[in-house]
Residue, then its C-alpha position, 0 to 999 in steps of 0.5 A: m738355576g734355582f733348583v737343586a737335588p739334595a734329596a736325590a743325592q741323599a737317596a743315591k748314597g745307599a742305592w743298590e748297585p751290582p758290584a764289578g764282578g757281577r755278583l749281588r752285594p748284601l744289602s746295607r743296613r739302611e737298605r734293610r731297615t727301609a725294606a723292613a718298614a715298607l713290607l710292614f706297611l704292606a702287611v697293614v694296608l694290603p689286608a685292610v684293602h682285602f676287607h674294605e667295601p668301597w663306598a659311594d665316592e670311590a664307586q662314583s670314580w670308577l663308574l665315571a672312568r669305566d663308562s666314559s671316554l677319555a675325551e669325556l673325562w677331560t671336557e664334560a666330566p670335570r665340570y660336573e664332578g668339580s675335579p680335575p681328571l687325573w685320577h679318573t684317567v688312571l682308573h679309565l686305563a685300568a678299566r680298559l685293561g680289563l682289571p676288576y673293581g677291586s684293582m682301584n683300591l690295590l692301586s691306592a695301596l701301591l701309591g701309599l707304598a710309593a709315598a712311604i718309600l719316599l719318606l723312608r729314603s729321602a726325608p731329612w729326619p731320624f729313621w725312627i720318625r721316618a719309619a713311623l710316619p707311614f703308619t699315620f692315619f692318612l698316609s696308611y688308611q685314608y689315602s691308601v686303603v680308601a681309593r680317591s684322587y687324594s691318593l695321588l697326592p702323598p707321592l706327588l707332594f713328597g716327590a716335589a719335596a724330595l727333588g728339592t728347591s732353591w732355598q734348600e741349599p742356599d750356598a750352591e751356585p744358582n747357575q750350576r743347579s740342574a735345569v732338568r730337575w727344575w722341570l721335573f719339579t714343575l712337572v710333579l706339581c702340575l700332576a698334583a694340581a690335576t688330582s683335585v681342587h685341593g691338589l691344585v691349591l696345594s701345588m700352588a702353595v709349594w710352587l709360589p715360594a720356590n719361584l719367588a725365590e728365583v725372582r729374588r736372585w734373578k739378576g744373578l742368573t744367566q740368560d739360559r737359566r732365566r729362559h728355563c725359569a720363565a718357560a717353566a712358569a709359563v708352562y705351569a700357569a697354562v696347566l693350572g689355568s686349563l685345569a681350573a677352566s676345565a673343572w669350572p662348574a657347569p650351569d646346571a651342576t649340583f655337586s656342591a651347594r656353596p655355603e654363605v661365607t661368614w666369619n663364624l663359618a670360617a672359624t668353625v671350619a678352621a678349628a675342624t680342620l686343625a683338629d682332624a688333620f693332626t690330633g683330634d682336638w684343635a687346641v692341642s693341634l695348634v699347640l703342637v703345630s706352633w712348636s714347629l713354626p720357628f723351625l719352618k721359618r728358619g728352614g725357609a718353608l713357613a710360606v709353604f705351610l701358611l699358604s697351604g692352610l690359607f688356600l685349603l681354608a678358602v676352598a673349604v669355606g667358599v667351595y665345599s668341605n668334608a672330613w677327608h679333605r682336612g688331612l691334606l693340611f697334614l700332608a702340607w705340614l709334612v712337605a714344609m717340615w721336609i723342605a725346612g729340614r733340608r736347609t737346617p737340622i730339625t729342632r727338638p720342639a719341631l721333632l717332638s711335635l712331629a712325634a706326638v702327632t705321629g703317635i696319635q695318628c698311628c692309634w687312629t690307624l689301628r682303630s680304623v684297620a681293625w674296624d674295616w677288618r670286622e665291620p662293613y665300611s659300606g653295605s654296598r657289596q652285600a646289597a649288590a650280591f643279594l640283588d644279583a641273586l634275585k634275578v630280577e630284570p634290571g628295569r624292575i629295580h628302583a634305587v634312590g639315594f647317592s649311596s646306591t652308586s656304590l652298588q653299580p660297579y658290581f654289575e657290568a652295566n646300570r641295574f636300576g630302571n630310574w637311573s638316567g642322566r648324561r649319556s648311559g653311564a651307571f655313575w651318578d649324574w651331578s646335573a639338575r637333570n638327575r631325577i633319581d631321587d624324585p619320589a614321583q617316579l616311584l609312585r608312578s612306576r611302582p617297580a618290583y624292588l626299591v633300594a634306598g641308600y642312606k647316610s642319616a636316620e632322617e634320610r632313612e626315615r624319608w625313604a621308609r615312609l615313601a615306601r610304606v605309602a607306595g605299598y612296599s614292605r622291607a625285605k632286607h637291611f644291609d648295614g655299613n658305616l664310614f669309619w673316621r679316626v676313632s668312631v663312625l662318621e656316617p652310615e652307608a647302609f641300604d634297605v631293600y624293599r619288596l612291592a606288596p601284591g595288589a593296589p597301594p594302601a589308600a592315602s589321604s588327600a587332606l592331612h592335618v600334620a599333627d595327626p599320627a595317622a598322617a605321619d607316613q605321608l609327611i615324607s620330609g622336612f617336617h619337624p616334631v609336633e608342637g602345640g598339639g596341632w602344628r609343625w615347624t618345617a625346614r626350608s624344603f619339605s614334602a608330603a604324599l597326597g591321595r588323588p581326589s576323585g576326578a582330579e585327573e581330568d579337572g585338576a585339583m587345588l593344592t592348599l597349604r595352611l601356614f603361619i609365619p611368627k612375627k620373630q621369623a618375619e623380622r629375622l628373615g623378611a620377605m619369604t617366597l614359597s615355591a611348590a611342585v607336584n609330581g615334579r611339575p613347578l607351580e606358581p610361587r607366592t611371597f609373604h611380606r609379613e607375619g601372619r596366617y596364610d593359605y597358599s592355594v595353587f591350581v594343579p593341572g589334571p595331566v600332572l596327577v597321573s598316579n593315585i598318589v602324588l608328591a607335593e614338594f614345597q621350598f622356601d627361599r630362606a630359613v633360619q639356620p641351626e644354632k647352638g640352642d636349636r639344631r633345626e632349620l626353621a622356615a614356617i609353621v604348617a597346620s595342614l595341607e590338602l588336594t581337592a578336586a577343582g570341579g571343572r576348572v581348567e589350567p589358565 
């Protein structure tokens, strides 16, 4: 049949069994070493789990699982999360059993332990390398302490490698191989595909070479073995098809902005993936990985690694990419090395590359665990405790920023008055209906407290400006930083603002963007002042304006004075500007050439329901950041204003 079980046989050699007399026998040396390494793994991971504060992505999974039914998790949720629902299903069962929020990270640690035991017992390398590998950064921290769907992949992929495939023992008679193990192999890869889009493509990268090997020896297989192969392939194809269909993004999904695919983007992502997956430097990683390629080719597993890299790169370039996804290439490399090692002894260059990568990543683990012990990974736990102590009615707290999702699991239900989306859950709604970050809501309702979660200095400043314009003062700051390998990747911190008594401070209805007094009203997308009187804008930008007298009845004219330089027009061509006031879309306008323009548009009175209104602008294109200038550049703006329309009615 195209399937063997060398790993299982190897593991069984030292398996514990009670002797015939019923008395327990002493553990063998192999078993003692394995147990010691596993206990050391837990000694590293469990304290880190205790100190770790889950961040927004971890919280989102728990909230979605807690606040959804199984039917919703397998039908609606994947279309908005962009991921198959196996991890959410596991968390759903944990929540239904009454387990606390922290059990999610303990589950992740246990999955890491399962992967470590598989490595220790079954991987075809010397014990010293098997004992060190569980302590590499991704296996002991990123996919064991941090609880994400990727935590499922190490035990599943290692399980597939341990089961063994047809090319691992070419001398074995194909028709004597176990059909049961072939089906187990298929099942494990189906489960891996159900973890995430990345798990799906890695599952394919392992499954395709295994089945191609069966096709090559098809004539030598019996009819019974052929039926098993064909049936398993049909089941696998059906599962992958259904998973892909279930996770296909809904028309109004906003979880991922697909980038413009270019060769430069592909090269940049490939270099970053090589660097983060192995050593931190793409050139060093390339050299070390290349040492293992002859071994992978001799062991018949080169296709597994190359397909894994190609598929992961395609997802990263065409769909989305983040730093934590890059470690999956390291997992794919280990699986390929494992498969090759079952067919041929590992070569010295391959072993050296494995040892070098392991040594570097163990240092990353030490840095990451030490950080999690000393510093808050997320400020969510402390911020949630502060809000809970306030004893404020839930509707009187307003929260903005996706980071604020990480506060919600510390409460039994949604705590924020402005959170509403699909159904009544406390999770973030990745649909176009989500208005959580709409500043107009804050300006209209002015709740008692504002929680601003941020992941960049720019995002923090945006919410700080909006808070000042709306009449809030900062009451408390809660720091948090996502640590990646050897340094902070991005903050996950929170500012809590308290509403000042009385009316909000006056806001000007006419802004000259270079005027320092106008700075607080420029909410987002404006670059620093240049030339003494103007600013470049990003593709999207916004400002808060005071409502002129009488505008709530007669409406108002919104006017933006801008300039499109000749070079910008030549590079981008025609540019269309659209606008919205308090979320109400306004008439767009297209600029076909360089020059000075006044974009003027009527705003109906019913839209101007608050003393301060939010004007949002967006061009359909902009010059993207470059090496010489890291800004996104759309147009030059001098001023904007809102003037009473004087009796004009909406057309």
